[in-house]
N, C-alpha and C positions, 0 to 999 in steps of 0.2 A: 530435385530440380535443374540443378547443374551437373546431373550424369552420376554412374556408379563409381567407385572406387577405383573398379579397372580404367574407368577414363580419364584418372588424374593424371596430371604429367608428374614423372619420375626427376631427379635431380641429376641421374645419368643421362638424360636424352640431348640432342643436341640443338644448340641456341644459334640464331642465324643473325647476324647483323649485315642487312641486305645493302647491294650498291647505293640503293637511295638514302642511305642512312648515317648519319657522323654521330660520333659518341665522344665523349671527353669524361674523362675519372678513372678510377680504380676499378678493375671487374674482378670479381673473384666466381669462380664456377667449380662447383664439383664434377660437370659433366664435360662436357664437348664442346667448343665453339668454332663456327663457320663465319669468316672474316670476308664478306668481298666489298664492305663500303671504307669507310674511315675511321681508326680506333685512335684514341689519342691518352696517354696513359700507361699505365703498368698493368700487365694481365696475369693473372694467377688461375692456373684451371688444369684439369686433369690431360687436355688435350686440345689443340686449339690448330686450324688450317687457314692459313692466308690463301685465300684464293687469288686469282690471277688480277681483280678487279681490285683486291682488298691492299690496305696500306694501315703499320701499326707502328706510331710512333710513341715510344717509352718499350720499356722491358717486358722479357715475357716469362715466365717460369713456368712449365709445364713438365707433366711426364713424355709425351709425344706432342713434338713440334712438326707442323711440316708448312714450310713458305714457298710459296708459288708467286705471290706477288711481293709488295714492299714492306721492308721491316729497316726501322732506322731506332738501333737500339740495342740494349742486350740480351742475348737471346741463351736460356740456359734450360735445359731438359733430358731425359735419358736418352730418348731417342729422337733426333732431329734429321729431317729432309729437307735438303735446298733443292726446289724445283729449276729445271730446266730455265724457265721463266721466272724464278726469284730471284732478288736484288735484298744483300743484306748491308746496313752498313752501321757494325758494331761489333763485338767480340762475340763468341760465341763459346759454351761452356756445356758439353757433352758427358754424360755418365756414361753409356751404353754402346750407342753407334750414330755414326755421323754420315751420311749420306749425301753425297752432292752429284746432280745431275749435270751433265754437257748443259753449258749456257749459263750456270748459275752464276751470279756476281757477289764475290763477299769481300769487304772491304773491313777486315777486322781481325784479331787475333782468334785465332782457335786453339782451346785445351779441353784436352780429357782429364776429367775429375772422376774420382774415387767416391763422389759424394755419396751421401745415404738418401733413402728415399725423400722425394719432394716434400715440402710445408706441410701439401695437401695431405688430410688425414681423409679416412673413409665417412667420419662425422663431420668433416670440414668446417660447413659453417648453417649448415641446417638443421642440425640436433646436438644435440651433447650427451656424452658420455655420461655413464651411472655415476662415475667419481665426483664428478660437477654438480650431476642434478643433487648430489646427496649433500656435499660441500654447502650449497647456498640454502636447501632446505633445514639448515639445522636450526634456526631462529634466528642467528645473529644476523645483522645486517652485515654486509659486504659494506670492506672498506676500500677505498680506492686511494692511492698516492698518488698525488699531484707535485711538482715539484715547487709551486708556490704555496700551494696549502694541500690538508687533507680531506676527504671528503666524504662522508658516512651515506651510503646510498641505501 
């Protein structure tokens, strides 16, 4: 009814926030994101490209970051490109490569860090590793500790 397994969307495909769209909140993606519209909030992704019409207010943490539009917040990534039309108002923390094109506008500190891999794992949000599944399937309730009280789930 909904197509074959071949037609299902993979989490490694690109997501688009189009020019006519405005999104507010935390964005988590194990794939790539193209931002042509407005995005307010932190972004955690494998790859993010802020197009010329795109604007991000909040932090970005990704392995690969390209900014050709407007960014207001901290940018952290392994490979970062600030395009000729890109504007960054915030600090840039890169691990491997930083490329700025003629015309790029940066207002903030730039730091090269020897940080480890990003917080994003291959099993990021959409699947759990075997150890997590085993620990939850051991028949015991999961205990979540809150500062105010203990909750048994």
